[in-house]
ROMISE-79487 format. One record per residue: residue in three letters; z, y, x of N, C-alpha, C in turn. Coordinates in steps of 0.2 Angstrom, whole numbers, plus 5000, padded with zeros to 4 digits. Each point is the difference from the previous one (the first is absolute). Layout:
N
ALAZYXZYXZYX;...
This chain:
417
UNK500049945004500050064996500050065004;UNK499650054999499950065004500650054998;UNK500350025006500650054999499850064997;UNK500450024995499850074996500750045000;UNK500050055005500550045001500250044994;UNK499450024996500150054994500349964995;UNK500049935000500349974994500849995001;UNK500250025006500750005001500450054996;UNK500649994998500450064997500250055005;UNK500150064998500250055005500649985004;UNK500549974997500649975003499849955006;UNK499549964998499849955005499650045006;UNK499650054998499750045006500550035004;UNK500550034997500450045004500549955005;UNK500149954997500449955004499649985006;UNK499349984999499649985006500050065005;UNK499950064997500050065005500650015004;UNK500649994997500750005003500049955006;UNK499749944998500049945005499650025006;UNK499450034998499550025006500450055004;UNK500350054997500450055004500549975005;UNK500349954998500549975004499749955006;UNK499549964998499749955004499450025004;UNK499650054997499450025004500250075003;UNK500250044997500250075003500549995005;UNK500649984998500650005005500049935004;UNK499849954997500149935003500750005002;UNK500550014995500750005001500249935002;UNK500550015005500249945004500749984997;UNK500249935000500649984998500650035004;UNK500550024997500550045003499950075002;UNK499550034998499850075002500250044994;UNK500350065002500250054995499450044998;UNK500050034994499450044998500350064997;UNK499750065002500150064997499450034996;UNK500150014994499450034995500250074998;UNK499450045000500150074997499550004994;UNK500250034995499750004994500250064995;UNK499750014995500250054995500349964994;UNK500450044996500449964995499649974995;UNK499450034999499549974995499749935002;UNK500149995006499849935003500549955000;UNK500550014997500649955000499849934998;UNK499649994994499849934998499649975006;UNK499550035003499749975005500449995006;UNK500550045002500449995006500449944998;UNK500249994994500449944999499649935001;UNK499450004998499649945002499949995007;UNK499950065004499949995007500749975003;UNK500550034998500749985002500149924999;UNK499849984994500049934998499649965005;UNK499450025001499649965005500250005007;UNK500350065002500350015007500649955001;UNK500449994995500649965000499749925000;UNK499549994996499749935000499749995007;UNK499850055004499749995006500649995006;UNK500650014998500549995005500350075002;UNK499950054997500350075002500750005001;UNK500350035005500750005001500350054995;UNK499750064999500250054996499550054998;UNK499950024994499550044998500350074997;UNK499950055003500350074999499450054998;UNK500150034994499550054998500350074999;UNK499650055003500250074999499550034995;UNK500250034995499650034994499950075001;UNK499450034998499950074999499950014993;UNK500250064997499950014993499750075000;UNK499550004996499650074999500450054998;UNK500449994995500350064997500650025004;UNK500349965004500550025005499750045005;UNK499449985002499650045006499950074997;UNK499750004994499950074997500650044999;UNK500649974999500650044999500250035007;UNK499849975005500250035007499650065000;UNK499350004999499650065001500250064995;UNK500349984994500250054995500650035001;UNK500549965003500750024999500450005007;UNK499749975005500449995007500050075003;UNK500550015004500050065004499549995006;UNK499950065003499450005005500149965006;UNK500749995002500149965006499849924999;UNK500049984993499849934999499349985003;UNK499650055000499349985002499949995008;UNK500550025004500049985007500549945002;UNK500249974994500449945001499749944998;UNK500249945004499849934998500649965001;UNK500149954997500649955001499949965006;UNK500250035006499949975006500449935001;UNK500550004996500449945000499749944997;UNK499650014995499649954997499449985004;UNK499650055003499549995005500249955006;UNK500650025003500349965005500149934998;UNK500349994994500149934997499449965000;UNK499450034997499449975000499749985007;UNK500150055004499749985007500449945003;UNK500750004999500449955002499849934997;UNK499850004994499849944996499449985004;UNK499550045001499449985003500149975007;UNK500450035004500249985007500349934999;UNK500349994995500449934999499549954997;UNK499450024999499549954998499850004992;UNK500250054996499950004993499250024999;UNK499749974995499450024998500050064995;UNK499450035000500050064996499450004995;UNK500150014993499550004995500050074997;UNK499550045000500050064996499549994994;UNK500250024994499650004994499750074999;UNK499450015000499650064999499850014993;UNK500150064997499850014993500350064997;UNK500350055005500350064997499550044997;UNK500250054996499650054996499750045005;UNK499350005001499750045005500050074999;UNK500250024994500150084999500750024999;UNK500549965002500750014998500250075002;UNK499850025006500350065003499550065000;UNK499449994997499550055000500250074998;UNK500550004995500250074998500650025003;UNK500249975005500650025004499850045006;UNK500550045003499950045005499849965007;UNK499350025002499849965006500450005006;UNK500350065001500550015006500649954999;UNK500349994994500549965000499849925001;UNK499449994997499749935001499949995007;UNK499750045003499949995008500749995003;UNK500450054999500749995004500349944998;UNK500049974994500349944998499749945004;UNK499350005000499649955004500250005007;UNK500050065003500250005007500749975002;UNK500550024996500749985000500049925000;UNK499649984995500049924999499649975005;UNK499550035003499649975006500549995006;UNK500350065001500550005006500549944999;UNK500350004995500649954999499749935000;UNK499449994998499749934999499649985006;UNK500050045005499649995006500249935004;UNK500649995001500249935003499749944996;UNK500150004994499749954996499350005000;UNK499650054999499350005000499749985007;UNK500450015005499749985007500049935000;UNK500449964997500049934999499449984996;UNK499850044995499449984996499450025004;UNK499950065004499450015003499949965006;UNK500649975003499949955005499949934998;UNK500049994993499949944997500549955003;UNK500750025000500549965003500249954995;UNK500050014994500249954995499449994995;UNK500149954996499549984994500250054995;UNK499550044998500050054994499450004996;UNK500150034994499450004996500150054995;UNK499450034997500050054995499549974994;UNK500350004994499549984995500250054994;UNK499649994994500150054995500349974994;UNK500250054996500349984993499850064995;UNK499749984995499750054995500650044997;UNK499950064999500550054997499750044995;UNK500450024995499750044994499650065002;UNK500350045005499750075002499349985004;UNK500149955004499449985004499449984996;UNK500249954995499549984996499750054996;UNK500350054997499750054996499550045004;UNK500250015007499550045004499449965002;UNK500149945001499449965002499549984993;UNK500449994995499649994993500250044995;UNK499850075000500250054995499649984994;UNK500350034994499750004994500149944996;UNK500449955002500149944996500749995000;UNK500349964995500749994999500349975006;UNK500650025002500449995006500049925001;UNK500249974995500149925001499349975002;UNK499550024998499349985002499950025007;UNK500150065001499950035007500449965005;UNK500649984999500449965004499749935001;UNK499849974995499749935001499450015004;UNK499650054999499450015004500150015007;UNK500550045002500250015007500349945003;UNK500449964996500249945003499549955002;UNK499550004995499449955001499650035007;UNK499950065000499750035006500449985007;UNK500650004999500549995006499949925002;UNK500049964995499949935001499349985003;UNK499550044998499349985002500050035007;UNK500250065002499950035006500449965005;UNK500649974998500549965004499849935001;UNK499449984997499849935001500549954997;UNK500350024995500549964997499749964994;UNK499350014999499749974994499749935001;UNK500049985007499749935001500549954999;UNK499849934999500449954999500549995005;UNK499850015007500549995005500050075004;UNK500450054999500050065003500150005008;UNK500449955002500249995007499449985004;UNK499649954997499349985003499550065000;UNK500050044995499650064999500150055006;UNK500750015001500250055005499849975007;UNK500149945001499849975007499350015001;UNK499649994995499350015001499850075001;UNK500350044996499950085001500250025007;UNK500649985002500250025007499649985005;UNK499749944999499549975005499450045001;UNK499850034994499450045000500150065004;UNK500650034998500150075004500149995007;UNK500449945002500149995007499349995004;UNK499549984997499349995003499850075002;UNK500150054995499850075001500450035006;UNK500649995000500550025005499849985007;UNK499849935000499949975007499350035002;UNK499550024996499450035002500250075003;UNK500450044996500150075002500450005007;UNK500549955001500350005006499649985006;UNK499549964999499549985005499650065002;UNK499850044995499650065002500350055004;UNK500750014999500450055004499650074999;UNK499950024994499650075000500550055003;UNK499750065002500350055003500250054994;UNK499650004995500150044994499649984994;UNK500250034994499649994994499750064997;UNK499450004998499850064996499849994993;UNK500450044996499950004993499550054998;UNK499449994996499650054998499749984993;UNK500150054995499849994993499350034999;UNK499749974995499350024998500050074998;UNK500550024997500050074997500250055005;UNK500149985007500250045005500750035000;UNK500449994995500750035000500449975005;UNK499949945002500449965005499649995006;UNK500350025006499749995007500650005004;UNK500349945001500649995004500049955005;UNK500250025006500049955006500749995001;UNK500249935000500749985001500049965006;UNK500350035006500149965006500549954999;UNK500049945003500449954999500549995006;UNK500649994999500550005005499949955006;UNK500250015006499949965006500349934998;UNK499749955001500349934999500249994993;UNK499650034995500149994993499849934998;UNK500449984994499849944997499950014993;UNK499549964998499850004992500549954997;UNK500250014994500449954996499750004993;UNK500349964996499849994993500249934997;UNK500050004994500349944997500749985002;UNK500249944999500749985001500150005008;UNK500650005002500150005007500849975001;UNK500149985006500749985002500450065002;UNK500650014997500450055002500449985006;UNK500450055002500449995007500549954999;UNK500249984994500549954999499749934999;UNK499350005001499649935000499849984993;UNK500150044995499849994994499350034998;UNK499649964997499350024998500150034993;UNK499850064999500050044994499450044999;UNK499950024993499550054998500350064998;UNK500050055005500450064999499850044994;UNK499350004998499850044994499749954995;UNK500250004994499749964995499850054994;UNK499350025000499449975003499950035007;UNK499549975004499750035006499349975001;UNK499650055002499349995001499850035007;UNK500450035004499950045005500049965007;UNK499650035005500149995007500250075003;UNK500550005004500350065002500250005007;UNK500150065003500250015007500350075001;UNK500250015007500350065001499550055004;UNK499950064997499650055003500350035006;UNK499650035004500350045006500250074997;UNK500650025000500250064997499750075003;UNK499749995006499750065003499250004999;UNK499749954997499349995000499750004993;UNK500250044996499750004993499750074999;UNK499450004998499650074999499549994994;UNK500050064996499550004995500350024993;UNK499649994995500250024993500049934996;UNK500550004996500149944995500250024993;UNK499749974995500250024993500349934997;UNK500550014996500349944997499549984994;UNK500049934999499549974995500449994994;UNK500750005000500449994995500650045000;UNK500450024994500650045001500549965003;UNK500550045003500649975003500650014996;UNK500349954998500750014997500549995005;UNK500450055001500550005005500650034998;UNK500649965000500650024998500050044993;UNK499749974995500050044994499550054999;UNK499650025005499550054999499349985001;UNK499650024996499349985001499650055003;UNK499749985006499650045004499349985000;UNK499550054998499449984998499550045005;UNK499449975001499450025004500350035007;UNK500349965003500250025007499550015005;UNK500050055004499550015005500450025006;UNK499949975006500350015006499550015006;UNK500250055004499550015006500549985006;UNK499849965005500349985006499750035006;UNK500450025004499850025007500549975005;UNK499749965005500449965005500649974997;UNK499949964995500549964997500550034995;UNK499950074999500550034995499650044994;UNK500350004995499850034994500050085001;UNK499550035000500050085001499950034993;UNK499749964995499950034994500149954994;UNK500350014995500149964995500050034993;UNK499649984995500050024994500049954994;UNK500250014994499949964995500050044993;UNK499649974995499950044994500650004996;UNK500549955001500649994996500549975005;UNK500650035000500549985005500050025007;UNK499650065001499950025007500650025003;UNK500550034997500650025003500449945002;UNK500049944996500349945002499749975006;UNK499350005000499649985006500250045007;UNK500050064999500250045006500749995002;UNK500549994996500749985002500049935003;UNK499649964997500049935003499850005007;UNK499550045002499750005007500450045004;UNK500550044997500550045004500649965001;UNK500149944998500649965001500350005007;UNK499549995005500250005007499450005004;UNK500050005006499550015005499449954998;UNK500249934999499649954999499749994994;UNK500250044995499750004993499350034999;UNK499850035005499350035000499549955004;UNK500249955002499649955003500049934996;UNK499649955003499949944996500449945003;UNK500349964996500349945003499749944998;UNK499450004996499749944998499350024998;UNK499549965001499350004997499949934998;UNK499750004994499949934997499350004996;UNK499749945001499349994997500149954994;UNK499750024995500049964993499350004997;UNK499749954998499450004997500050024993;UNK499550044998499950024993500049944995;UNK499849945002500049944996500749974999;UNK500550035002500749974999500150004993;UNK500449954998500149994992500350064997;UNK500450045004500350064997499550054999;UNK499650015005499450054999499649984994;UNK499849945000499649974994500350004993;UNK500650015000500450004994499850074996;UNK499850055004499950064998500650044998;UNK500649985001500650034998500350045006;UNK500250064998500350055004500849994999;UNK500349975005500749984999500550065001;UNK499850055003500550065002500649975004;UNK499949955003500549965004499749985007;UNK500350025005499749995007499949925001;UNK500549964998500049935001499349974998;UNK499850024994499349984998499450045002;UNK500150064999499450055002499849995007;UNK500549995005499849995007499649945001;UNK500149954995499649945001499450004996;UNK499850064998499350004996499550045005;UNK500350035005499650055005500350005007;UNK499550015004500250015007500550065000;UNK500550005005500550064999500350015007;UNK500350065000500450025006500750024998;UNK500550005005500750014998500250065005;UNK500350054997500450055004500649975002;UNK500250025007500749985002500049945004;UNK500649964999500249955005499549955001;UNK499949975006499649955001500449935000;UNK499649954999500349935001500049985007;UNK500649985003500049985007499749935000;UNK500049964995499749945000499250005001;UNK499750064999499350015001499850025007;UNK500449995005499950015007500249935003;UNK499649985005500249945004500750015003;UNK500449964998500750005003500450064997;UNK499750034995500350064998500750004997;UNK500249944997500649994997500650005005;UNK499849995007500550005005500050075004;UNK499650054998500050065003500550054997;UNK500250055004500450054998499650064997;UNK500250054997499750054997499550045005;UNK500350015006499650035006499449975002;UNK500149935001499449965002499549994994;UNK500250004994499550004994499650065000;UNK500450065001499650065000499550015005;UNK500249975006499550005006499349964998;UNK500149954996499449964998499650044994;UNK500350054997499750044995500349994993;UNK500549965000500349984993500450074998;UNK499950014993500450064998500749994997;UNK500450055000500749994998500250054995;UNK500349984995500150054994500549974996;UNK500450044996500449974994499649984994;UNK499450015000499649984994499549955002;UNK499749974995499449965000499750004993;UNK499550044999499750014994499349985000;UNK499849954996499349985000499650044995;UNK499450025001499550034995499349985001;UNK499649994995499449975000499450045001;UNK499649975005499450045001499349974999;UNK500149934999499449965000499750004993;UNK499349984999499750004994499349965001;UNK499649994994499449975001499550055004;UNK500250065001499650055004500250005007;UNK500549965002500250015007499749955005;UNK499850035006499749955005500650015006;UNK500049945004500550005005499749975006;UNK500050045006499749975006500649995005;UNK499949945004500449995006499750035006;UNK500450045004499850035006500349975006;UNK499649975004500249975006500250055006;UNK500349985005500350045005499450045004;UNK499449975000499550045003499650044995;UNK500350014994499750054995499549974996;UNK499749945001499649974995500349984994;UNK499750004994500349984994499649954996;UNK500349974996499749944996500350014993;UNK499649984995500350004993500549954998;UNK500550024997500549964998500049994992;UNK499950064997500050004993499450044998;UNK499749984994499550054997500150004993;UNK500050064997500150014993500749964998;UNK500550005004500649974998500149935001;UNK499449965003500149935001499949985007;UNK500349955002499949975007499349995001;UNK499850025006499349985003500049935002;
């Protein structure tokens, strides 16, 4: 009998997805502790994940919840000093848990426009305070020291934005189905499907690592984007699942379609236009344009959220350069769905993209064993932020440029050559 995912009840679909998060995303190990971050609206899904985590042998599952109304209350009523404060004690506890071997699962799905009407200066200050407090924990993530993963859960505000004009319950179900499809949870054996998918990405990664390009050139048919991104010395391409520093193979992003590496922070030049809106910390930033000179943004505009964009790139010195460049074919399932998710976890896997800020140490040969000074000497960027935004489309061509200046086509009209 042919497997029919659509014939399953919603409860059965959600249970399968929770199992995928634990066994494919995290590959949680017996005796391992698990830390989950989620919003209060995701409690039913978190309970399913927790059930499967304990069935997998978890030592202890701990969840920290965010609540939209409580977040808004801070912006409405808190005194000014609140926005330069973050609970360092909590951040230190999380970092300690990671150092002790705990796994991390983040559930994405917050309201993309939650803070759009709030004071951008306060939003920026709160983000900077949080980034500083969470730096030790995030370094464990960027060095891939532990098995960690991000997956999504549909929420009411998010579903209304993605599917406007229809009843909320219907929009929620449509968004859940889109999440299941994009996350490859619809096959009879999702574990096997993910193994095959990772193997395909790993073939691309091996090809790119063999080529050892000096830089990549992105140029769009409409002429709006002409950007050269130099690649860090001893850069490594990555993509699909991989082994973390604790020896556990995991899939950090559910879904994922990208091959990515570390740019050289001083070798980025040209103009680039975003191909999709960026939802960042509750603010929607649309039609981003950035001009780079010698690795730094010297001009940045947006048709909406421009103040938030400029505050973002002013977070610290490294926020004006890039920490990641990624190649994604336009034929990816997420792009072909035609859905604009307003969520970076999904939209970045529909298009080639770049990320402002912190580089991944694991995208350099032996980078996970280097200190910050050595990483910088190789060209790796350092920052409190890491924010992906999409630049690829069916109109985008990408060339690989060798050290002798010769170039060859990598992508044409958004597809691998």
